[in-house]
C-alpha positions in Angstrom: -28.3 4.6 3.2 -27.7 2.0 0.5 -25.8 4.6 -1.7 -23.4 5.3 1.2 -22.6 1.5 1.6 -22.0 1.3 -2.2 -19.7 4.3 -2.1 -17.8 2.8 0.9 -17.5 -0.5 -0.9 -16.1 1.0 -4.0 -13.7 3.2 -2.0 -12.5 0.1 0.0 -12.0 -1.8 -3.3 -9.9 1.0 -4.7 -7.9 1.3 -1.5 -7.1 -2.4 -1.4 -6.0 -2.3 -5.0 -3.8 0.7 -4.2 -2.3 -1.1 -1.2 -1.3 -4.1 -3.4 0.1 -1.9 -6.1 2.1 0.1 -3.5 3.6 -3.1 -2.1 4.4 -4.6 -5.5 5.7 -1.3 -6.9 8.0 -0.6 -4.0 9.3 -4.2 -4.1 10.1 -3.9 -7.8 11.7 -0.5 -7.2 13.9 -2.1 -4.6 14.9 -4.9 -6.9 15.7 -2.3 -9.7 17.8 -0.1 -7.3 19.6 -3.2 -6.0 20.4 -4.4 -9.5 21.8 -1.0 -10.4 24.0 -0.8 -7.3 25.3 -4.3 -7.4 24.4 -6.3 -10.5 26.5 -9.4 -9.5 25.7 -9.6 -5.8 22.5 -10.2 -3.8 21.7 -6.6 -3.3 18.6 -7.0 -5.4 17.0 -9.3 -2.8 18.0 -7.1 0.1 16.6 -3.9 -1.5 13.5 -5.8 -2.7 12.8 -6.9 0.8 13.3 -3.4 2.1 10.9 -2.1 -0.5 8.4 -4.8 0.5 8.5 -3.9 4.1 8.2 -0.1 3.4 5.3 -0.9 1.1 3.5 -2.9 3.8 4.2 -0.2 6.4 2.8 2.6 4.1 -0.2 0.4 3.2 -1.1 -0.1 6.9 -0.8 3.6 7.5 -3.1 4.4 4.6 -5.6 1.7 5.7 -5.5 3.0 9.3 -6.2 6.6 8.0 -9.1 5.4 5.9 -10.7 3.5 8.8 -10.2 6.6 11.0 -11.8 8.9 8.5 -14.7 6.5 8.0 -15.3 6.4 11.7 -15.4 10.2 11.8 -17.8 10.3 8.9 -20.2 7.8 10.5 -20.2 9.8 13.8 -21.2 12.9 11.9 -24.2 11.2 10.2 
C-alpha cells in the first residue's frame, strides 16, 4: 500500500513539473513566433498570451486524464 502512494506521489510530481514546463514552453514559443512575424510590433505579447492559454488548456486536459486514470486504477484494486 505504501509503495503505491509513493509511486502516485512521484507520478504527480513529474506531472506537475511537466504542466509547468508545457505552459512556459508554449509561452516562449508564442513569443518567438511573434518576434519572427512582427519584430517591431506587439505581436510577441499576443502570441505569447495565446501560447500561455493553450498551455494552460493542455495542462488541464493532461491533469484531468491523470485523475481519471488514477480513479480507474483505484477501483480495480
